[in-house]
N, C-alpha and C positions, 0 to 999 in steps of 0.2 A: 650451708650449715658447717660450722667449724667444730673440731673435736671438743672444745670446751663447752659447746652447746649440747652435744650429745652425751658426753661422759660426765656423769654427776656422781657425787658421793653415794647417793641412794641407789643409783644404777649399779655401781660397783658392789655395793652391799648385797643387792639382790642377786647379782651374778655369782658372788661368793657363796651365797646361801644355796644356789642351785648346785654348785660343786659339792658343798658339804652334805646336802640332802641326798645327792646321788651316791656319795660315798657311804652314807649311813644305810641306804637301801641295799648296797652291795655287801654290807658286813656279814650278813647271814648266809650268803651264797657260797657254796663250796665249789671252788674252781680247781680242776685238775690241770695244774701247770707248774712249771719249775719256780716261777716267781708270782705265785697267786696273789700276793698282797701288793704287788707293784701298782696296780690300778688304783687301789684304795689309797696308798701313800701319795700317789700323784694327785688324786682328787682332793684329799685333805690338805696337801701342801699348797696346791693352787688356791684353794679356798682361803687358807691363812694369808697367802700373799694378797689376795683381793680384799679381804677384810682389813688388812693393814693399809692398803692403798686407799680404801674408802675412808678410813679414819684420818689418814694424812691429808687427803684432798679436802675433807671437811675442816681440817685445821690449817689450811692455807698453803699447803705444798702444791705447786703447779703440776699440771699433767706432763709438761716437758721434764720436770725434775723426776717425776715418778717413772718416766720412760728412759731416763738417762742410764748410762753405763754404771754410775755410782749406785743407783737404787735398783732400777730395772727388775730383775728376778732375784735379787739378793735379799732373801727373807731376813737374814740377820741384820743387814743394813736398814731395812724397812722397820724392823723391830726396834733398833737403836733410835731411829728418828722418831718413832711413835713414843718411845720412852721419854725423849726430850719434850715432845708436845705434852705428854701427860704431866711431867714435872712442871712445865710452864703453867699448867692449869691447876696445880696444887695436888696432883696425885704423884705417887712414887712407886716404881717397881724396883724391888731390891735386887732382882736378878733377871733382867729382861731376856738375857741370852738363854735362860732355862726354858722359856716358852717355845723356842724354835730349835733347840739343840738336836732333836732327833732328825731334823730335816736340814740342818745347817750344811750347806754345800755351795760351791760356786756354780753359777748358772752355765748352761750350755751356750756356747757362742752362736 
């Protein structure tokens, strides 16, 4: 079995939903820590990344491209590419960067 057989758009979507649902479940939990919201931010950020990858895979972007250094964990690059796919399908986001501005950062190597 190769990756393209195992990794589907729906599978990525479900995986993203698991991260988002976990973050939502943690929202009401009071954590005594210096960076109590870090886990929440990570879970939501990763969910967004996976939702975008699900959408892009469904719109013809290959798994190799999604794993590339250009896209990889670059949420802003994924959002830009999703915006292009939306435009191609007759939809338009006036400010796609606004959707990921709170988490816009370079990935860890």
